[in-house]
N, C-alpha and C positions, 0 to 999 in steps of 0.2 A: 119762780122759773129762771134758769140757767145760762150763762152765756157759752155758745157751743165752741167758742173759739178758746176763751182763757176762765172757765167755768165759774166766771164772776156771778153773784145776782142781779138782775136787770129790773130795768125801773119800767114799766109797763102805761102806757097814756093814750089817751085815746085819739084818734085822727078825726081833725075836725071835715065836718061834709065837704067841704069845698075843696078839700086837698085832698080826700080820697084817691083822688085818678093817680095822686103823686107816687099813693104808698104801693111797698110790694105787693103783688097780687090784688089790690084794692083791699086789702085788709082795713078795717074798721079801730083797730087799735094795733099798735107796734111797741116794741120794746127797744130799749137804749140801753147800752153796757157803759157803766161807768168807770169800767178799765179801758176797755180798747174802743169804745164810742160806736159799737156795731149795731145798726139799726135792722130788724129784721119785724116780719109779720108776727100778729099776737093774736088772731081772730080769735082760739079755744081761751083765750084769758080774760078776765074782767079786771078792766083799769080800776073799778071800784074798791075792789079786795086788795090792793096792793097800797101800801102805808104811805109810803112816798109819791102818790098818783096824782094827790091831791096839790102837792107844791109843785109838782113838775108838771100839770096841767094848767096851773096859773102862769107860771113861768113862760111858757109856749103860748104865745100870742097869735092868733089864725092867720092875722091879717097882714104880719109883719113879715112873713116869710121864713119863718125860726124851724117850723115845723117841715115845709115842705123844701128847704136846704138838707134837712138832717135826714130824710126820705130819699131825699138825689143821690146827697154822697153816697148812702149804702155804707161800705168797710171806709174811715178814713184812711188805715194804714195801709190798704192795699190800694188806693189812689194815688196815694203818695209815693208810690213805689213803681206805678204804672202812668207813665203819660198819655197815653192812648186812650186809658179810660178816664183821666180826667180830662182830657181835650172832650170825648163826647159827652160826659155831664156837662160841663162849661155850655157846648151847645146844647143841649137838651134845656137847660135852665133858660138861656138866652132865648128859644122859641115859646116857651112857657110864660115869658115873663118876669123870671125871678129875679132880683136885685141881689145878687152874690155878695157883694158888698157887704148891704144892710144883712141879709141873712148870716150872716157869717158875726156881724157883729150880736145880733138878736140871739144867734146860737149860743154864743159865747158867756153871755151876760144870762142869759135863762138858765143854763145850765150851774151858773155861780151862783144865782137866786135860788136854785132847787138844793143847793148844798150836797149833791149826789157824789162831788170827785174834788181831790184839792184842787186850788187854784192852778197850783205851778204846775202841776201835772197837764191839766187842762190847755194851759194857757201854750206849753210847749210840745203838745200832741197838736192840738186844736191847727197851731198857726204854722207848723211846719207840714200838717198833711194838707193844707189848703193854700199852702204857696203856688203851686201851679196850676190852681183851680181858680183864684180870683187875680192873679198875677203880682204884681207889687201892691202893698197894703197904702191905700192913700193917705196920705201924709196929712189932710186937709181934714178928713174927718174928725169929728171929736164927740166921745161917748163916754160911759159912766166907769170911770176910774172902777178897776177892780182889786178888790182886797187881797193882802197877803202876796200881790205881783207886784205891783210899783211902775206896770207897765198897761198904758192905756192900747188895745188894736188899731194897729197902724204907727205906733209911734215906739221908737228904741230898740228898731230891727237890728241896725248899725251897731248899736252899743251889746246889744245880746249875741250877735257874731262874733263881732270882737273879743267880747268877753268868753267865747266858746272857743276861740282858737288860742287864746292865749292858755287856758286848762289844757289843749290837747298839747301843745307846745311845752307846757311845764311838767303833763305826763312822760311826754318821749325822754325829755331830761333827766326826770328820775328813772325811767325803764332803763334809761345809758351810763347809770351809776352803779345800777344792782350787779354786772359783773365786776366791775372793778371793787366797790366793797366786798362782794362774796370771796374775791382774791385779797385780800387785805386781813378779813375774819379768819381764813384758813391758813395764812402764814400766822396770826395770832393764837392759832391751835384748837379752833372751834370746829366741832363737826357738821356734816352736812344736817341731819336732824336740828340740832342746836340753833345752827343759823337759820334755816327756815323757820324754827318756833319765834325765833327775836325779830325777823321779819314781820312774820302776819300779825305779831303782837303788836307792834309798832303801828301797822300798816290799819289796824282794827282800831286804834286808839284816835288815830289821825279822822280816821273817816268819821266816827262818832260823835268827834269833836266837831268837825265840820259840820256835818247835820244839825248837830245842837246851835251852832253860829246861825246857819241858815234860819232854823226855825224863830230863835230870838230876834234876827233881825226880819224877819216877815211875820214877825207878830201872833208867832203861833201856826201859821199858814207854810207850809214848805213840802218836801218830797216826802210821798206815802212810804213810809218803815215798813210796814205791813204787805205780805203777798199772799195770794190766796195757796191753797193749801198745794195744789198740785204743780204749781209755780213755784212753791218752796220748796219742795222736793228735789225737785231739777233743780235749782240754785246750789242746793247741800251737794248734789251729784255732783255736780261741775267743779266746785268748787273742793269739794274733799277728797276727790278721785281724779277728776283733770287735769285742773288747775295745779294742785298741790304734786300731784305726776309730773306733768314737764316743769313746774319749779324742782324738784328733786333732782330728773336730769340734767337740765342746765349747770345746777351746783356741781352737780360730778360732773359735768364737764368741764367746768369752770377749774376744778381739781385736778385736770388731766390737760388742761391747754391753755393755751392765752386769753383773756376776757375779751379782748377783741375776736378774737376767730371765732370764740363759743357763743359769741352774739350773733356773729354775722352766719353762721349754720342757724341757731335757732329762729331768725327770720328768714327762711328760705320755708317756712310751712305752707306760705301761699301759695306754693306749688303742687303740697300733698293735698290742701282746701279744693285748688282745681281738679286736681286727677280724680279725685273720690267724689265730686259733685258732679263730673262729667259721668263716671260710673254708675255711681248709685242713684241719682237724682236725675240721669238724663240732662243734664243744663248744657245748654250750646255754649259751646267754649268759642268766643268770636277772636279778631285778627287783635285786638288789643288785649285781650288775655294770654295771647300767645306771646307777642311782645312784650310784657309786663314778666313772662315766666323768663323770655332770655335774657332780660336786662338784669333778671335776678341770677339767673345760672350765670352770667359773664361776670357780675360781682362777686359772688363766691369764688370762682376761678382767679380773679384776679386777686383776692385776698391771701392765695396762697402762694403767692409769688412766683417768679421765673423761675425753670427746671432748674438746679444744679446741674452742673456741668460732671461727666463722666468723671470719675475718679482714675489717675494714673496713678499705679504700682510703681513707686518709686523704688530705684534697685537700695537692694540690700547692701548695704555698706559689708566688706569682707574684713574678717577681723585682721589684726595685724599679727604679724608671725613671733611667735615665741622666743624669745632668746635662748640660744642653745647654752644651757650652764655649764662652763669646760669644770675638768678635774678639778678637784680643791688640790694644792697641794700646800708644803709647811709653808712656803713663803707666804700664796696667799693666805693661808688663815692668819697668819701673824699680820697682813695688812687688813683683813677684815675685822682683829680685833682692836684696830686702831680706830676704823673708819668703815660701817657697813656700804658694802658693793651692793649692787642692782643686778637683776638678772638671775641669781642662784636661787 
């Protein structure tokens, strides 16, 4: 049985009788997706037929709220993006007596113990999705150390946020050098395809080296390098068609204008995203979005500089009149033989 959202094979587990009131549609069995953590009813499936059922079932104790927490959450990414849904789930958990802090720890530890998802991905996804659900992590809690992550639930949140901020700033600085280095490459005689090939080759080597270092420091546990087939095709299409086309157009722009102006024009793309989202996806455009769009347009307008004053046609200088040559006489020919005369 595959997840309807990401087409990943799900793990089916039995819902304990005392927790079936919390399950979707009162199902006696439910499925959890190891990739996106979507929980769905699975009444037509037999958990005993799932090879991972025994491990997952033993890891979800009925009395500690782990299953109740997972069933109440439903889809973690949706709740992370919807504060109203998160508030509703938190209120429901309080009414039904679910200890959200303890349930969060038990959910993380249970899925780690079942070994159905890489620890790094699970820790990042669950903590980000439940931040608005449980509030700030309780730093006084002590839980079992999770292998491969180096972070305990409730600890190191500021360090992870700081690291993320530094990585984003480093990425922004690297993108800032793209236009300048491209202009230098073109001055040295590289063509656009050659510059693109060099850029992506170096980038691929750096990314793979970084992943290898992360996995080595994490004792073999790190970001998953594989994707489901559908997501793999989507990623290949976006990279080979979408991003390659954008990079080609940007480098052609750098050839024809300054690197700074090309970068400013490139980052007006959020305006097109807002317009297409409102037109195609019927998304609501709020006041903040309009204000941000106006700021983006003002930045682009200021990058063009002030308008040049109208040019005034200077008076064309009148040519000086030529000297009229007087008829040469014998005496003048004699003088010209000794010294040249002008005007003839």
